[in-house]
N, C-alpha and C positions, 0 to 999 in steps of 0.2 A: 669234400671240403664245402662248406657253405660258401657261396660267392659273396663278395663284399659289395654292398650297395654303392652305387656310382657316387652317391652324395658324400660318402665318407672320404672319398679321393679328393674332394675340394672343400673339406669341412672348414678350414680356415678362412678360405676365400668366403664361404657362405656366411660365416659369422661376421666377418667384417663388412660384407654388403648389407646384412641386416642392421647392423650398427650405423652405417652410413646413412640408410634409408630413415632409421629411427631419429637420428640427429636432426635430419631435415624436416621430417614431420613435425617433430616437437618445436623446432625453430620456427616453423610457419604458424603453429598454433598459438605461440606466445605473443602477448600484446607488445606493440612497440615500446621501447623504453625499458623493457623487463630485461634483467641481466641474463647474458647468454653464457657466462663462464660455467655454469653447471653442466652445459652440453659438452663442454671439454672433458668433464669427469666421466660422462656417458661414453664418450668416444674412447677414453683411456680404459675403462672397464670392458668395453667390447673388444678392444685390442688384446686385453689381458686373456680373455676367454679364447680369443683366436691363438694366442700363444700357447695356451693349454691344449687346444685342439691340435696344434701342430705336433706337440709331444706326444699327445695320445695316438697319432698316426703311426708311431713306431711299433705298436702293438699289431698294426695290420701287416698282412702278408704284402711284400712288395709286388706292385702289379699297376695295371692301366685300367682306366674307365672311360666311360663316354665314347665308345668306338675308338679305343686306343688313342685318345688325343691328349689325355692328361694322366700323369703318372705319380705314384706315391712311393717313395724310396727313402733310404737314409740320406741321400743326396738333397732331395727336395725338403725333407724335414730339417736338415741343417740350415739351408737358406731360409726357410719359413721362420724358424725360430729367430734367426738373425734379423730378418726384416721386421717381424712383429716387435722384437726388442727395441730396434731402432725407432719405430714409429711411436712406441710407447713412451720412450725418453723424449722425443720431439714434442708429443702431446703435453707431457708434464711441464716441459720448458715453455710452451706456449701458454699454459694456464696463468703462469705467474708474470710473464712478460708481455702478453697482448693486452693493450689498454682496454678498460672496461667500455669505453664509448666508440671503439673501433667498428667500422661498418661491417655488416655481414659476417659477424664472429661465428655464427653457427655453421655458415657454409665453408668457413675456413676449416673447422674441425672436420666436417663431412669430406671435404676435399682431400685431406691427409689420409682418412680412412679408405676413400675410394682409390686413391693412388696406391696404398698398400694392397689392395685387392688386384691391380694390374701387376704389381711387383711379385706377389706370391704365385700368381697364375703363371707369370713369365717363367719362374723357376721350375715349374711342374708340367709345363706344356711339352708334348713330344710330337706335335703336329705344327706345321710351319705357319698355317693360317691362324691357328690359335696363338702363336708366338706374336704374330703381328697384331691381333687384337688385344692382347695382354699388354704389348708395349705401348699402344695407343692409349690404353686406359691409364696407365702409369704416366705417360707424357702429358696428356691433356691436363690431368690434375696438377702436375707440377708447373706446366705453362701458367696456368691461372694463379697458383700460389706465388710464383716469381713476381707477378705484378700486383700483389695484394695492396701495398702502400701506393695507392693512387694519387695521394696528395704531394708525392715527390716526383720529378721528372724521370728520375733513374728506375723507379719501380715499372712504369709502362715500357720504358726502353728496354729493360732486363727481359720483360715477357715478350715483347715483340722480337728481340734478337734470338731468344731461346726458342720460340715457336717456329720462325722463319728457318733458321738453320736445322733445328730438330726435324721439321717436316722434310727439308732437303735430304738429310741423312736417313730418315725413314723410308724416302723414295728409294735410296740406294739398296736398303734392306729388301725391300718389296721387289725390286727388279731381280734381286739375287734369288728370291724365292721363286719368281716366274721362271728364270732360267734353269733352276735346278729341277723344277716340275717338267720343263720341256726336255731335259736330259734324261730323266728317270721316270716320268709319268706318275710321280707320287709326291705328296708333301709330308708324309710321315717319316720321321727321323730314322727310326729303326730299319725301314725298307730302303730309304736313301742310302744308309751306310752299306747295304748289300749290293744295291745296284749301281752305285756312283763308279766303283773300280772297273766295272764291265760296260759302262755306257758308251754308245756308239760314237757320240759326239763328245770327246773328252774336254774340248775346249769350252763347251758350254758349262761343264762342271767347275772348271777352273775359274771362268768369269763369275759363276755364281758365288764360289768361295770369296773371291776378291770383293765383290759388291757387298756381301753380308758382312764381311769383316770391317769395310768402311762404315756401314750402318752402326755396327756394334762398337767400334772403337770411338766413335764420336759420343756415344752414351757414356762411356767410362772416361771422357776427356783426355784421351791419350794424344800425344803429338803425332802427325800434324793436324789432327782434328779437334784441337783444343782452344780454337780462337774465341769461342763464345764464353768460356768459363770464367775469366776475371770479370768481365762487365756483368755477367748475370749473378755471380756471387755478391758483387759489390752492390747491385740494385735491389736484390731480394731482402726481405726480412731475415735477420740472422737465424731465428728459430727454422725458417723454411730452408736456409743453407745447411744448417746441421742436418736436416733431412735429406735434402737433394744431393749432398755431397757424400752420402753413405748408402742409404737404402737403394735408391735406383741403380747406383753403381754395383752394389751387391748383387742385384737382380741382373744386371748386364753382364757381370763377370760369370754368373751362373750359366747364362745363355752362350756366352763365348766358350765356356768349358764344354757345354754340350755340343756345340756346333763343331769345334775342332776335334775333340777327343771321341765324340760319340758319332757324330754324323760324317765326318771327313777324316777318320783315322788313317785311311789309306793315302791321304794327301799330306802326311806329317812332313815330308821333305820339302814341301811347298810352303805351308803356313808356318812351320817353325822358324826358318830364317827371316820370314817377313816380320813376325812378331819380335824376333831377336832385335831387329832394326828399329822397330817402333818403341821398344823397351828403352833402347839406348837414347833415342830422341827424347822421349818423354822425360827420362830421368835428367838429361843434360839441359834441354830447353827449360824445363820447369824450374829446376834449381837456379840456373843462371838468371832467369827473369824475376824469380823470387827475391834474389839478393839486391835488387834495385827498388823494391817496393817500400814505401813508408806507410801505406795503407794497409792494416792489418788483414782485413778480408781478402784484398787482392793478393797479399802475400801467401795466405793459405790457400787461395785458388790455384796459384802456381805450384804451391807445394803438393796439392792434390794430384796435379798433372805428373809430378815427379814420383808420387807414390803408386800412381797407375803404372809407371815404368818399373818399379820395384816389384810390383805384383806380377807384371807380365814377364819378368824374369823367370818366374816359376814355371812358365809354359815351356821353358826349355827342358824341363824335367821329363824323365821317361814315365809314361803311363800314369799309375796311380800316385806315384811320388809327386809328380807337378800337380796333379789335381788337388791332393791333400794340402801342399804347400799353399797354392793359391787360395783354396778355401780358408785356411787358417789365417793368412795374411789379410783377406777381406775382413774377418771377424776382428782382428787385432785393430786394423785401420779404423773400423767403424766405431769400436769403442773409444779410442783416443781422440778421434776427430769430432764425435758428438759432443765429447766432454769439453774440448777446448772452445767450441762454438758456444756451448752453455755459458761458459766464463765471459767470452767476448759479448754475449747478449746482455749480461748483466752489468757489464762495465760500460758498454758503448750505449746502452739504452735501446728502447725500441726505435726511437728516432735517429739513433746512430750519431748523436752529437760529438762523440769522441772516438772516431775510428782510426786515428793514427798511432804509431807505436809510441810517440812522445806522450800521448794521453794515457798510456799505461804506466808511465814511470811513477814510481812509489807506490804501486798497487799493493805490495807486500805490507806497507805501513798503514795504508787507508783501510785495507781489508786483509788481514793476515791469511785467512782461510782461502779466499778467492785467489789471492796472489800466490799462495802456495800451490793451489791446484793448478794455476796456469803454469807455473814452472814445471810441475809434475807431468802434465800432458805434453809440454814442449820437449821434456826430457825423453818422454816415450816416443814422440815423433822422430827425435834424433836416433833413436835405437839404442839407448843406454841399457845395461843389463836390468834385470828384475822388473822390466815392463813389457807390456805386450808388443811393443814396436821392436824390441830387441829380437824376440824369438820369431817375430814375423819376417823380419829380414834374414834372420839366420836360416830359417827353413826354405825361404824363397832362394836365397843364393846358394844353399846347399842343394837344392833340387837342380838349379842350373848347373852346377859343377858335376853333379851326378849325371846330367845329360850331355856332358861335354862342353858345355859353353862356359869355360873357365874365364875367358876374357869378359864375358858379359858379367860375371860375378865381380870381377876386378873394377869394371867400370861402375858398377852399382856400389861397391865399397867406397871408391873415390867420390862418388855423388853423395853418398851419405855424409862424408866428411865436409863436402861443400855446403850441404844443407845445414849442418850444425851452425855456420855462421849466422844465418838469419834467424834461426830458432833461438840460438843463444843470445842474440842481440835483443830480442824481445824480452827473454827471461831477464837479462842483466838491467833493461830499463824498468822491469817491474820490481826488481830488487834494490833500485837506487833511489835516493832522495833527489828531488829537483835541485839543481845547482842555483845558488844566488837566491835573491828575494823573489817571492811571488809577486807577480804583476797582476795576476787575476785571482778571482775568487777560488778558494781551495775546491777541488773536486770532492763531493761527498762520498762517503763509502756506499757501495751498491747494497741495496735490500735484498736478502735472500728469503723468498717464501718457502713454505713446506713443499709445494710441488716441484720447484726447481731444485730444491735441496735433496729431493728423492732422486730426480734425474741425474744430478751430480754424483750422488752415492752410487748409483747403478753404473754410471760410466767408470768411476774410479775403481769399484770393486772388479768390473770386467777387465780393466787393463791390468789390475794387479793379479787376477787370477791367470790371465793369459801369460803374464810374465814371470810368475813364481811357480804355479802348479798348472802348466798348460797340458798336462797329460790327458785329461778328460777330453778338453776340446780337440785336441790332436787326434784322439782315438775316434771321435765322431767324424773328424774331417777325413780320416783314413777309411772309415766305414762308408762315407759318403763317395770316396774316390772309387772304391771297389765296385760300386754299383753303376758307374758311369764308364762302362767299356761297351763297345758295339757288341750286340747279342750275336749268339752263333746262328749259322744258317738254319732257317726253319723254326726258330724259337723266338720268343720275346724276352731275350736276356734273362731267361730263367724266371720270368715274373709270371704272375697269374694275370692273364689278359681278360678283362671283364668286359663283356659286350652287353649293351643294354637291349632288351628285347624289341624287336622291330614291331611296329604297330601292324 
């Protein structure tokens, strides 16, 4: 068998890196005042090539490269395609909603692409130091993007809160890496899976697991590590929220799956009840807090916390069933969440002058298409049949029941009913005329450009496909799950281990 060149193992990341560098070089060479909007199309084109490169990796034999630090498998391809798809939609959304005179527009597109590099690398890393580096690449880009609107007080506030709390959480993850290295003498995930059960100091392994879970659960905004989410979502530009509420979380959930199912499968009796409790807290806290919100972005921020709980319910599933359910739910949530934030971006505007639920009243009459899409995505978030949200929750709760966590599934179903109250409140507001005489100027119908129309079409298509014909995506999730089990002793999970020649 001919060895696979190492560069093919990180082909999507390489394409994204070249794209980001190209955007920055072109931006620096353009004269001041020259439109930077075409740079967004360059970034979108590069992301499309990275998406194709991710799919092409399915033709490669599953294996590792660069001294067994990065892996290519159906699991990594699944999340690479998901992340690249989200980034592409976010770029298209930004193209039509970012003002032409906005500062550092080229850097905005470059940061999105560089953040995608870290997210993709995070899903393929099988060495903990590379995991840390990939997480930092992703996080630093999103920290800067969160504070992009410097002309408002909330923008820098969101960036500072996100940076400080994110750095604190990353410290927990790094301490966990240090402890597991002290207990096993390695940072390679497959080797840790073999050495951790027989480690002399088992308490170090348990402490490492706990610290790493804290760092990862912060990234997915699961309770009680969720305090940053509402303020950051409210202060960040809505296209950035569409990105940060989905793509970094998808990468973090991929890392969580790898840590608990692949690195610490022997500690299932420890991490399973912990994630059970976190799932219940996330669902309950997120939904109860969302009920009180009148600001749409804050409401959806608490909603994202609840959805993290629904997804974590799948971790109660046994083996590949839980992995497949969690992977499918990640894709379903990404599709409908990107779509609803696209609608909110168009309605509220870049400056977000209309952020409240009341501002959406009568949207169906002002803009029938956007109003209908808003109701459609809200219905999917509730979990109504024939939408991606329904099958996502169905597979997640089914996995929990299969793993014996019947009460967890019941609590999830009750929380889904609770969530319907605030989702349908926004949907009813959009479908109603304002009562009485208008005391203010009528709100104009939002303008939908070609790029944002394409973004909305992609989100709608993905949500419908996942809700009506989910079999193909579910098969891909199951194929990903079967490659995410700890390898047998003396092997590399049946993978072809590619080693770069030493100089």
